C-alpha positions in Angstrom: 46.7 111.7 182.0 45.4 109.9 179.1 47.6 111.4 176.1 50.7 112.6 177.8 53.1 115.0 175.8 49.8 116.6 173.9 48.1 120.0 175.0 43.8 119.0 174.5 41.5 121.5 175.5 39.1 120.1 177.8 35.9 120.6 175.8 37.4 118.6 173.1 35.7 115.1 172.9 38.4 112.2 172.1 36.6 109.0 171.5 37.8 105.4 173.2 39.5 104.2 170.2 41.8 107.4 169.4 45.6 107.2 170.0 48.3 109.0 169.1 52.0 110.3 169.4 53.1 113.5 171.0 53.4 117.3 170.2 49.9 117.5 169.1 47.5 120.3 170.2 43.7 120.1 170.0 41.2 122.8 170.3 38.1 123.6 171.9 35.2 122.1 170.6 36.6 119.3 168.1 35.6 115.8 167.9 37.7 113.0 167.1 35.8 109.4 167.4 36.6 106.1 165.6 39.7 103.8 165.0 41.7 106.9 164.5 45.8 106.9 165.1 47.3 110.3 165.2 50.9 110.9 164.8 53.0 113.5 166.0 53.0 117.4 166.3 49.8 117.8 164.4 47.7 121.1 165.3 44.2 120.3 165.3 42.1 123.8 165.7 38.6 124.3 167.3 35.7 122.8 166.0 37.6 120.2 163.6 35.5 117.0 163.5 37.2 113.4 162.5 35.2 110.4 162.1 35.6 107.2 160.9 38.7 104.7 160.3 41.7 107.6 159.6 45.2 107.7 160.0 47.3 111.1 160.0 50.9 111.4 160.2 52.9 113.8 161.4 53.0 117.8 161.4 49.7 118.1 159.8 47.1 120.9 160.6 43.4 121.2 160.5 42.0 124.5 160.6 38.3 125.5 162.1 35.3 123.4 160.8 37.2 121.3 158.8 35.5 117.3 158.5 37.3 114.6 157.7 35.3 111.3 157.2 31.7 110.7 157.4 29.7 108.8 154.6 29.9 110.3 150.7 26.8 112.6 149.6 24.2 109.9 147.1 21.3 111.6 146.8 18.2 109.3 146.9 20.2 106.3 148.1 22.1 104.8 151.3 25.6 104.7 150.3 27.5 101.3 151.3 29.2 101.3 154.3 33.0 99.6 154.4 34.0 98.6 157.5 37.3 98.2 155.6 37.7 101.8 154.3 40.5 104.2 155.4 41.1 107.7 155.1 44.8 108.2 155.2 46.4 111.5 155.7 50.0 111.5 155.7 52.7 114.3 156.5 52.8 118.5 156.7 49.2 118.8 154.8 47.4 122.0 155.6 43.6 121.6 155.5 42.3 125.4 156.1 38.4 126.5 157.3 35.7 123.8 155.6 37.5 121.5 153.8 35.5 117.9 153.5 37.4 114.7 153.2 35.2 111.7 152.5 35.6 108.4 153.7 35.9 105.7 151.2 32.9 103.7 149.6 34.3 102.3 146.2 37.5 101.2 147.1 39.0 100.7 150.6 41.0 104.3 150.5 41.0 107.7 150.3 44.2 108.6 150.7 46.1 112.3 150.5 49.9 112.1 150.4 52.7 114.7 152.0 52.7 118.6 151.9 49.4 119.3 150.5 47.5 122.6 150.8 43.8 122.6 150.3 42.6 126.1 151.0 38.6 127.0 152.3 35.5 124.9 151.2 37.9 122.9 149.1 36.2 119.6 148.9 37.8 116.1 148.0 35.0 113.2 147.7 35.4 109.7 148.2 38.2 107.3 147.1 40.1 109.9 145.7 43.5 109.2 145.7 45.9 112.8 145.9 49.7 112.8 145.7 51.9 115.5 147.1 52.7 118.9 146.6 48.9 119.1 145.6 47.2 122.6 146.0 43.3 123.3 145.8 42.3 126.7 146.3 39.1 127.8 147.5 36.0 126.1 146.9 37.6 123.7 144.0 35.4 120.5 144.1 37.0 117.1 143.2 34.4 114.3 142.8 34.6 110.7 143.5 37.0 108.5 142.8 39.6 111.1 141.2 43.5 110.5 141.1 45.4 114.1 141.3 49.5 113.3 140.5 51.9 115.2 142.5 52.0 118.9 142.1 48.1 119.2 140.4 47.4 123.1 141.3 43.4 123.6 141.2 41.8 127.3 140.8 39.8 128.8 142.2 36.1 127.2 142.1 37.5 124.4 139.4 35.3 121.4 139.3 36.8 117.7 138.3 34.3 115.2 137.4 34.1 111.6 138.9 36.7 109.0 137.7 39.1 111.5 136.6 42.9 111.5 136.6 45.0 114.9 136.8 48.4 114.4 135.6 51.4 115.9 137.7 51.7 119.6 137.7 48.5 119.8 135.7 46.8 123.0 136.6 43.1 123.9 136.8 42.1 127.6 135.9 39.8 129.6 138.0 36.5 128.1 137.7 37.1 124.9 135.0 35.0 122.3 134.5 37.1 119.0 134.4 35.5 116.0 132.7 38.2 114.8 131.0 42.0 112.9 132.4 44.3 116.1 132.2 47.9 115.6 130.8 50.8 116.1 132.8 52.1 119.7 132.7 49.4 121.4 131.1 47.0 124.2 131.7 43.6 124.0 131.3 40.8 126.6 131.6 36.9 126.9 130.8 33.7 124.9 130.9 34.0 122.7 129.4 38.0 122.7 130.0 40.3 122.6 127.2 43.8 122.9 127.3 45.5 126.6 127.2 49.2 125.9 127.3 51.9 124.8 128.8 52.5 125.2 132.9 55.8 126.4 132.5 55.5 128.4 135.8 54.4 125.2 137.6 57.6 123.2 136.1 60.1 126.2 136.9 58.9 126.1 140.8 59.7 122.5 140.5 63.3 123.0 139.9 62.6 121.7 136.2 63.9 124.8 134.2 66.9 122.5 133.3 65.2 121.2 130.8 64.5 123.4 127.5 61.3 124.6 128.1 61.3 127.4 125.5 61.3 124.5 122.7 58.8 122.4 125.3 56.4 125.6 125.3 56.9 127.1 121.5 55.8 123.7 120.4 53.2 121.9 123.4 50.4 121.9 120.7 52.3 119.8 117.9 53.8 118.0 120.3 50.9 116.5 122.4 49.2 115.4 119.0 52.2 113.7 118.3 54.7 112.7 121.1 58.1 111.5 120.3 59.3 108.3 121.4 62.5 109.6 122.9 64.0 109.5 126.3 63.1 112.8 127.1 61.6 113.0 130.9 58.8 115.2 129.7 58.2 112.9 126.6 58.2 109.6 128.7 55.7 111.3 131.1 53.3 112.2 128.6 53.5 109.0 126.6 53.0 107.3 129.7 50.1 108.9 130.6 48.4 108.6 127.4 49.1 104.8 127.2 47.0 104.4 130.4 44.0 107.4 129.2 44.1 106.7 125.4 41.1 109.7 125.3 42.5 112.0 127.9 42.2 115.9 126.9 43.9 117.1 123.8 42.1 119.6 122.7 43.3 123.0 122.9 41.3 126.4 122.7 41.5 128.1 119.5 43.6 131.1 119.1 
């Protein structure tokens, strides 16, 4: 037996350069080919395609017709192939049906950290760096070379322009069109997206309710316009974000 300790359907194709730990399940008609290192206790359902230079950790789940790898989409030109390009997916991530993750082409890495949940038809383009506990709702589209910090939540049909950074615990409303960097803890909605309010619910779910969220929520508009230079954890995160991205979104919906 080539892969003892794993359950692999006879119809699945496993290429010669694939390695894996134990406890993995690979369903009917799934296709794994390339320099692929699979960890332990992953579940790959039927009709999943994993192709290229891929590293996958432990306890991930890939639902039918999800696709990991393959080259970027650049109509009218041949995308450059990077022999050193890697997709690195860490641990306990869930990728539902028709999720697609592209191989890198501008840098050497497309990455997904831990405990993310991508709903059906979510799309992550080349060279994106996705943090931990990120949620992409159905049909959310993340263009190339984007950074999503921890706990980002993108609503149904949200679209993010290439080379955009989404700060931690920000929330994109349904069908939001995001063309600028979004500061941490903000809810943005609309097309083009504007800031609506503080993502209080997201902060509470993270266990940040020990902070004075009433004050942050009530003064959110004023605070983003003039962030105090204090040691408050949220102020520090905002100041650091706007130092890195001085042109980040500060526009609010008019009340």
